[in-house]
N, CA and C of each residue as an Amber inpcrd file, in Angstrom:
protein
   351
   2.1660000 -25.9360000  -5.3190000   2.4960000 -26.1100000  -3.4170000
   2.8870000 -24.7390000  -3.1070000   2.7850000 -24.0990000  -2.1800000
   2.8930000 -22.6860000  -1.1360000   4.2910000 -22.9660000  -0.5980000
   4.9550000 -24.0230000  -0.3280000   6.5880000 -24.0750000   0.0910000
   7.1860000 -23.3930000  -1.3540000   7.2160000 -23.8810000  -2.1240000
   7.9680000 -23.3300000  -3.6040000   7.5090000 -22.6420000  -4.3290000
   6.1660000 -21.6150000  -3.7680000   5.9980000 -20.6270000  -4.3040000
   6.4600000 -19.4880000  -3.8310000   6.5920000 -18.0870000  -4.2490000
   6.6800000 -16.6940000  -3.7210000   6.1280000 -16.3900000  -2.2780000
   5.1950000 -17.0390000  -1.9760000   4.3080000 -17.3230000  -0.5330000
   5.4180000 -16.5670000   0.7440000   4.6260000 -15.3770000   1.1580000
   5.3970000 -15.1280000   2.5670000   4.4100000 -15.2600000   3.4970000
   4.7600000 -15.6900000   4.3540000   3.9850000 -15.8030000   5.4890000
   3.7890000 -14.6430000   6.8700000   4.8320000 -14.3790000   6.6940000
   4.6570000 -12.5770000   7.1390000   3.7750000 -11.4280000   6.7210000
   3.5260000 -11.5870000   4.9690000   2.5650000 -10.7040000   4.7220000
   1.2580000 -11.0990000   5.0420000   0.0380000  -9.8160000   4.6560000
  -1.1190000 -10.1250000   4.7450000  -1.3280000 -10.9130000   3.4570000
  -2.6450000 -11.7070000   3.5780000  -3.0340000 -12.8880000   2.1310000
  -4.3220000 -11.9140000   2.1040000  -4.2110000 -11.7510000   0.6300000
  -5.9540000 -11.3730000  -0.1580000  -6.2300000 -12.7400000  -0.8810000
  -7.4780000 -13.0850000  -0.4920000  -7.7860000 -14.5740000  -1.1680000
  -9.1120000 -13.5860000  -1.9990000  -9.0370000 -13.6560000  -3.5830000
  -9.6640000 -13.3470000  -4.4690000 -10.6430000 -14.2730000  -5.3000000
 -11.8530000 -14.3420000  -4.7350000 -12.8770000 -15.2660000  -5.4120000
 -13.9690000 -14.5060000  -6.1120000 -13.4060000 -15.4480000  -7.6840000
 -14.8030000 -14.8960000  -8.4210000 -16.4600000 -15.2010000  -8.3100000
 -17.3510000 -15.0950000  -9.4790000 -18.4690000 -15.0480000  -9.1240000
 -18.8330000 -16.3770000 -10.3370000 -20.2030000 -16.3250000 -10.1800000
 -20.8710000 -17.5460000 -11.4510000 -20.5470000 -16.8110000 -13.2440000
 -20.1680000 -17.4880000 -13.6980000 -19.3780000 -17.1240000 -14.9980000
 -20.3650000 -18.0050000 -15.8670000 -21.3470000 -17.0530000 -16.7960000
 -22.3440000 -17.8280000 -17.7510000 -21.6240000 -18.5040000 -18.8430000
 -20.2970000 -17.7430000 -19.1580000 -19.5910000 -18.5060000 -20.2930000
 -18.1360000 -19.2470000 -20.0580000 -18.3970000 -19.5140000 -18.7440000
 -17.1210000 -19.9530000 -18.5480000 -15.4480000 -19.5990000 -18.7760000
 -15.6610000 -18.2960000 -18.7600000 -14.4530000 -17.2360000 -18.9490000
 -13.8680000 -16.9770000 -17.8130000 -12.5650000 -16.3690000 -17.5900000
 -12.2150000 -15.7190000 -16.4190000 -12.4150000 -14.1330000 -16.5310000
 -12.8360000 -13.8510000 -15.2050000 -13.4940000 -12.6590000 -15.1690000
 -12.1800000 -11.4430000 -15.4430000 -12.7090000 -10.3200000 -16.7180000
 -11.4860000  -9.5880000 -16.8510000 -10.8270000  -9.1140000 -15.8050000
 -11.9930000  -8.7450000 -14.9310000 -11.1930000  -7.6410000 -13.5130000
 -10.1550000  -8.6980000 -12.7060000  -9.9250000  -9.7570000 -12.9000000
  -9.2800000 -10.6980000 -11.8560000  -7.8980000  -9.7070000 -11.7560000
  -7.1230000  -9.9630000 -12.9920000  -5.7730000  -9.3360000 -13.3170000
  -5.1930000  -8.1910000 -12.8870000  -6.7420000  -7.3480000 -13.4170000
  -6.5870000  -6.0020000 -12.7510000  -6.5080000  -5.7520000 -11.0600000
  -7.4280000  -6.6930000 -10.8790000  -7.4480000  -6.3380000  -9.4540000
  -6.3060000  -6.8520000  -8.5940000  -5.6700000  -7.9420000  -8.6290000
  -4.2610000  -8.4990000  -8.4310000  -3.3160000  -7.5000000  -8.4830000
  -3.1520000  -7.0110000  -9.8040000  -2.1910000  -6.0130000 -10.0240000
  -2.0460000  -4.6540000  -9.2260000  -3.4830000  -4.2260000  -8.6570000
  -3.8780000  -3.1240000  -7.6900000  -3.7200000  -3.8860000  -6.5250000
  -3.7480000  -4.6690000  -6.0810000  -3.7270000  -5.1350000  -4.5580000
  -1.8440000  -5.1430000  -4.4500000  -1.0950000  -5.8840000  -5.5140000
   0.3170000  -5.5950000  -5.2880000   0.7310000  -4.3570000  -5.2420000
   0.2680000  -3.6880000  -6.2060000   1.0920000  -2.0650000  -6.2950000
   0.6930000  -1.0890000  -4.8040000  -0.2850000  -1.3330000  -4.1770000
  -0.8410000  -0.9440000  -3.1580000   0.0170000  -1.3590000  -1.7010000
   0.1970000  -2.4570000  -1.7150000   0.9790000  -2.9290000  -0.7110000
   1.4740000  -4.2840000  -0.5510000   2.7550000  -4.7220000   0.0830000
   3.1020000  -5.9680000   0.0980000   2.6290000  -6.7990000   0.1990000
   1.8450000  -7.5520000  -0.1380000   0.5200000  -8.8150000  -0.1240000
   0.7640000  -9.9850000  -0.5490000   0.3860000 -11.1720000  -0.2590000
   0.0500000 -12.3680000  -0.9710000  -1.2480000 -11.9660000  -1.4360000
  -1.3460000 -12.6030000  -3.0300000  -3.0250000 -12.3740000  -3.6460000
  -2.5680000 -14.0880000  -4.0330000  -4.1470000 -14.8000000  -3.5670000
  -4.1260000 -15.4630000  -4.3410000  -5.7590000 -16.1260000  -4.5300000
  -5.5530000 -16.1840000  -6.1600000  -7.1230000 -16.2040000  -6.9700000
  -7.5170000 -17.4420000  -6.7770000  -8.7890000 -17.9210000  -6.3660000
  -9.2930000 -19.0120000  -6.5180000  -9.5580000 -19.3940000  -8.1120000
  -9.8280000 -20.4050000  -8.1820000 -10.1350000 -20.4760000  -9.9240000
 -11.0220000 -21.5750000  -9.7260000 -12.6600000 -21.2340000  -9.9980000
 -13.5590000 -22.1790000  -9.8960000 -14.4790000 -22.1610000 -11.0400000
 -13.5550000 -21.8890000 -12.4670000 -14.1790000 -21.4250000 -13.3090000
 -15.1950000 -22.8660000 -13.7630000 -14.4720000 -23.8380000 -13.5310000
 -15.4600000 -25.3790000 -14.0560000 -16.6700000 -25.3660000 -13.2680000
 -16.8570000 -24.9060000 -11.7990000 -17.5710000 -25.1820000 -11.1040000
 -18.7580000 -24.1120000 -11.2890000 -18.1630000 -22.8050000 -11.7150000
 -18.8830000 -21.8840000 -11.6470000 -19.7550000 -21.1270000 -12.7710000
 -19.6330000 -21.9490000 -14.1680000 -20.4480000 -22.1260000 -15.1410000
 -21.7640000 -23.0040000 -15.3100000 -22.4040000 -23.1640000 -16.6750000
 -23.2380000 -23.4550000 -16.7890000 -24.5640000 -22.7020000 -16.3190000
 -25.5020000 -23.5280000 -15.7810000 -26.6160000 -23.3590000 -14.9370000
 -26.2590000 -22.6920000 -13.5880000 -27.2460000 -21.6170000 -13.4870000
 -26.8620000 -20.6460000 -11.7860000 -26.7370000 -21.6530000 -10.7960000
 -28.0290000 -22.6930000 -10.8700000 -28.1590000 -23.4230000  -9.4730000
 -27.1800000 -24.4370000  -9.7120000 -26.7150000 -24.8720000 -10.6470000
 -25.4040000 -25.5770000 -10.6710000 -24.3690000 -25.3160000  -9.9930000
 -23.6940000 -24.0500000 -10.1990000 -22.7580000 -23.0590000  -9.9640000
 -23.0060000 -23.4840000  -8.3000000 -24.2120000 -22.6500000  -7.6720000
 -24.8730000 -22.7870000  -6.5220000 -24.6200000 -23.8680000  -5.3660000
 -24.8210000 -25.0140000  -6.1870000 -24.4300000 -26.4350000  -5.4290000
 -22.9260000 -26.4650000  -5.3350000 -22.1850000 -25.8450000  -6.0820000
 -20.7250000 -25.8770000  -6.0290000 -20.0010000 -24.8190000  -4.7520000
 -21.0450000 -24.2110000  -4.1800000 -20.4910000 -23.4060000  -3.1760000
 -20.0110000 -23.9230000  -2.3760000 -20.5790000 -24.5180000  -1.6460000
 -20.0960000 -25.7190000  -0.0330000 -18.7050000 -25.8620000  -0.4580000
 -18.2910000 -27.0130000  -1.7610000 -17.2530000 -27.7570000  -1.9950000
 -16.0380000 -26.9390000  -2.1720000 -16.3380000 -25.6750000  -3.0930000
 -15.4710000 -24.9380000  -2.7820000 -15.0520000 -24.1420000  -1.6970000
 -16.2510000 -23.7040000  -0.8580000 -15.5800000 -22.9460000   0.2110000
 -14.9610000 -23.9920000   1.1800000 -14.9280000 -25.0030000   1.1280000
 -14.4730000 -26.1710000   2.0050000 -13.1300000 -26.8660000   1.6420000
 -12.8330000 -26.3250000   0.1190000 -11.2050000 -26.5600000  -0.2890000
 -10.6450000 -25.2410000   0.0750000 -11.2950000 -23.7040000   0.1670000
 -10.2780000 -22.6180000   0.3390000 -10.1320000 -22.9490000   1.9080000
 -11.1630000 -23.2430000   2.5630000 -11.1760000 -23.7480000   4.3700000
  -9.8790000 -24.4510000   4.3850000  -9.5170000 -25.5360000   4.1460000
  -8.5950000 -26.5090000   3.9730000  -7.2500000 -25.6970000   3.1610000
  -7.3940000 -25.0790000   2.5650000  -5.8600000 -24.0410000   1.7750000
  -5.3930000 -23.2190000   3.1470000  -6.9630000 -22.4310000   3.8130000
  -6.4160000 -21.6980000   4.9340000  -5.8000000 -22.1080000   5.9640000
  -6.6140000 -23.2340000   5.9830000  -5.2840000 -24.3400000   7.5530000
  -4.3540000 -24.5850000   6.9860000  -3.8540000 -25.1130000   5.7420000
  -2.4430000 -25.1320000   5.5930000  -1.4910000 -23.7840000   5.6900000
  -2.1450000 -22.5230000   5.5580000  -1.5470000 -21.3000000   5.7800000
  -1.4700000 -21.0250000   7.4320000  -2.2430000 -21.4110000   7.8200000
  -2.4590000 -21.1080000   9.5210000  -0.9230000 -22.1540000  10.1860000
  -0.9500000 -23.3410000   9.4540000   0.0490000 -23.8540000   9.6690000
   1.4460000 -23.6920000   9.4720000   1.4910000 -22.6200000   8.5760000
   2.9000000 -21.9990000   8.2830000   3.0440000 -21.1210000   9.0600000
   2.0150000 -20.4850000  10.0350000   2.3930000 -19.1910000  10.9840000
   1.4660000 -18.3390000  10.4190000   0.6400000 -18.3770000   9.4990000
   0.0180000 -17.3010000   9.2390000  -1.1100000 -16.6900000  10.2920000
  -1.3890000 -15.1940000  10.7190000  -2.3980000 -15.1960000  11.1090000
  -3.7230000 -15.1710000  10.7750000  -4.7210000 -15.5400000  11.5710000
  -6.1880000 -15.6840000  10.8740000  -6.3370000 -14.1860000  10.6620000
  -5.9380000 -13.2260000  11.3230000  -6.5500000 -11.3650000  11.0810000
  -5.5890000 -11.1820000   9.9310000  -4.7600000 -11.8770000   9.2360000
  -4.0350000 -11.0150000   8.5670000  -4.5360000 -11.6140000   7.1380000
  -5.8430000 -12.4520000   6.5940000  -6.4250000 -13.0840000   5.8170000
  -7.5350000 -12.4130000   5.0490000  -7.7350000 -11.9140000   4.1040000
  -8.9030000 -10.6810000   3.7350000  -9.2160000 -11.5480000   2.6340000
 -10.7190000 -12.1300000   2.6250000 -11.2610000 -12.6100000   1.6940000
 -11.9590000 -11.6580000   0.7770000 -11.7960000 -11.5060000  -0.8050000
 -12.3780000 -10.9330000  -1.3280000 -13.0200000 -11.1210000  -2.4740000
 -14.7790000 -11.2270000  -2.4970000 -15.4080000 -12.2530000  -3.5410000
 -16.4830000 -10.9480000  -4.3030000 -16.6250000 -11.8000000  -5.2630000
 -17.6320000 -11.2610000  -6.1820000 -18.6460000 -12.0110000  -6.5230000
 -20.2150000 -11.4780000  -6.6990000 -21.4480000 -12.6100000  -6.7770000
 -21.1310000 -13.4230000  -5.6190000 -21.5060000 -14.9990000  -6.7870000
 -21.0090000 -15.9290000  -5.6990000 -20.0930000 -16.2260000  -4.9900000
 -18.9410000 -15.6980000  -5.3740000 -17.9280000 -15.2520000  -4.6830000
 -17.8810000 -14.7880000  -3.4650000 -18.8270000 -13.9880000  -2.9340000
 -18.7300000 -13.3850000  -1.7720000 -19.5270000 -14.0140000  -1.0450000
 -20.4820000 -15.1600000  -1.3410000 -20.6540000 -16.0390000  -0.6690000
 -20.1160000 -16.8380000  -0.3420000 -19.2900000 -17.3430000  -1.3030000
 -18.4070000 -18.5080000  -0.7460000 -17.3800000 -17.5990000  -0.0830000
 -16.9700000 -16.3290000   0.1090000 -16.0470000 -16.1270000   1.0310000
 -17.0650000 -15.7420000   2.2490000 -18.0140000 -16.0790000   2.7150000
 -19.0030000 -15.6270000   3.5690000 -19.1150000 -17.1700000   4.3590000
 -18.9400000 -18.1810000   3.5300000 -19.0440000 -19.2760000   4.1470000
 -17.9710000 -19.8790000   4.8280000 -17.0190000 -19.5480000   4.1500000
 -15.2730000 -19.5070000   4.5580000 -15.1170000 -18.7110000   6.0840000
 -15.8540000 -17.5010000   5.8720000 -15.9720000 -16.7610000   7.2540000
 -16.4020000 -17.5110000   8.4980000 -17.3750000 -18.4620000   7.9000000
 -18.3880000 -18.6820000   9.3460000 -17.5200000 -20.3350000   9.5000000
 -17.1970000 -20.8820000   8.5430000 -16.5000000 -21.9160000   8.9110000
 -15.3290000 -21.2890000   9.7910000 -14.7540000 -20.1880000   9.7720000
 -13.5790000 -19.8740000  10.6970000 -14.1490000 -19.3910000  12.2910000
 -15.6520000 -18.9260000  12.1800000 -16.0200000 -18.4300000  13.7580000
 -15.6790000 -16.9610000  13.4850000 -15.8760000 -16.4490000  11.9920000
 -15.5160000 -15.1850000  12.0070000 -14.2470000 -14.5390000  12.7080000
 -12.9830000 -15.4790000  12.7890000 -11.8370000 -15.1550000  12.9720000
 -11.0820000 -14.3660000  12.1160000 -11.4530000 -14.1410000  10.6490000
 -10.2100000 -14.1360000   9.4760000 -10.6550000 -12.5290000   9.7680000
  -9.5060000 -12.0070000   9.1980000  -9.1940000 -10.5530000   9.0820000
 -10.4210000  -9.5830000   8.5850000 -10.9100000  -9.9990000   7.0510000
 -11.9590000  -9.3410000   6.2710000 -12.4140000 -10.3470000   5.4320000
 -13.6080000  -9.9760000   5.0700000 -14.4370000 -10.6210000   3.9500000
 -15.4820000  -9.8360000   3.6960000 -15.2820000  -9.5430000   2.4410000
 -16.2040000  -8.5510000   1.9190000 -16.4330000  -8.7230000   0.1390000
 -17.3100000  -8.3490000   0.1670000 -18.0500000  -8.0610000  -1.6570000
 -17.4020000  -6.7460000  -2.5090000
């Protein structure tokens, strides 16, 4: 739950989304990226774990992109209700995660702070 976490609505929020995972393992770069983001600035970092949907066959993972994007959109909606500004949300995605980030950005009409691969 956001309210019982260390989330701070006054800080920028980085949402990290991994891509397709052939073996269903957590990407090795996630922990390092999270650590670096937290070292560089005081920010919130949210890592989207969609391992279960991102593995197996590539086309199956592609089919999961929209539902994952909708879940992230719902989560961001909750952040906005807590007073987070759209301009402070930065989506970082790799591979299919970048495409999901693009979907989320589209759902918000391009009003989010940043979205990049």
